[in-house]
C-alpha positions in Angstrom: -12.3 -6.5 7.0 -12.4 -7.0 3.3 -10.5 -9.9 1.8 -7.5 -9.0 -0.4 -7.9 -9.7 -4.1 -4.1 -10.4 -4.4 -2.8 -13.8 -3.3 1.0 -13.1 -3.6 3.4 -10.1 -3.8 4.3 -11.3 -7.3 0.8 -10.2 -8.6 1.3 -6.6 -7.5 2.2 -3.8 -10.0 5.5 -2.1 -9.6 3.8 1.0 -8.1 0.7 0.8 -6.0 -1.9 3.6 -6.0 -4.5 4.1 -3.3 -7.0 1.8 -4.9 -4.4 -1.0 -5.0 -3.5 -0.4 -1.3 -7.2 -0.8 -0.5 -7.3 -4.1 -2.4 -4.1 -5.5 -0.9 -4.7 -4.6 2.7 -8.5 -5.1 2.6 -9.1 -1.6 4.1 -11.5 1.2 3.4 -10.4 3.9 0.9 -10.4 6.5 3.6 -8.0 4.4 5.6 -5.7 3.9 2.6 -5.5 7.7 2.0 -4.7 8.3 5.7 -2.0 5.6 5.6 -0.5 7.1 2.5 -0.1 10.4 4.3 1.7 8.9 7.3 5.4 9.9 7.7 6.7 6.3 7.8 4.7 5.0 4.8 6.9 4.8 1.7 5.0 7.0 -0.8 6.4 8.9 -3.8 4.6 12.0 -5.0 4.5 12.1 -8.8 2.7 15.3 -9.8 -0.5 15.2 -7.8 -0.5 11.5 -7.4 0.8 9.4 -4.5 2.2 6.0 -5.4 4.0 3.3 -3.4 6.9 1.4 -4.9 6.1 -2.4 -4.6 9.4 -3.3 -2.9 9.1 -0.5 -0.3 5.5 -1.6 0.4 6.6 -5.2 1.0 9.3 -4.0 3.4 6.8 -1.8 5.2 4.4 -4.7 5.7 7.2 -6.9 7.0 8.3 -4.3 9.5 4.8 -3.7 10.7 3.9 -7.3 11.1 6.9 -8.4 13.0 5.7 -6.8 16.3 
């Protein structure tokens, strides 16, 4: 697994694109695109782009790491 380039949530932009998701989670680009198309992943479609609001991303991570 790749190491995240971000050390805290405060460093994240307000909206995360696929490249940022890759860097935060330390996953492959193909995995990030798959994740961003999952039903429970909090993406917004703006034109042809998918972005993830920072606060929703943080909530998603907390929910999926509590198990």
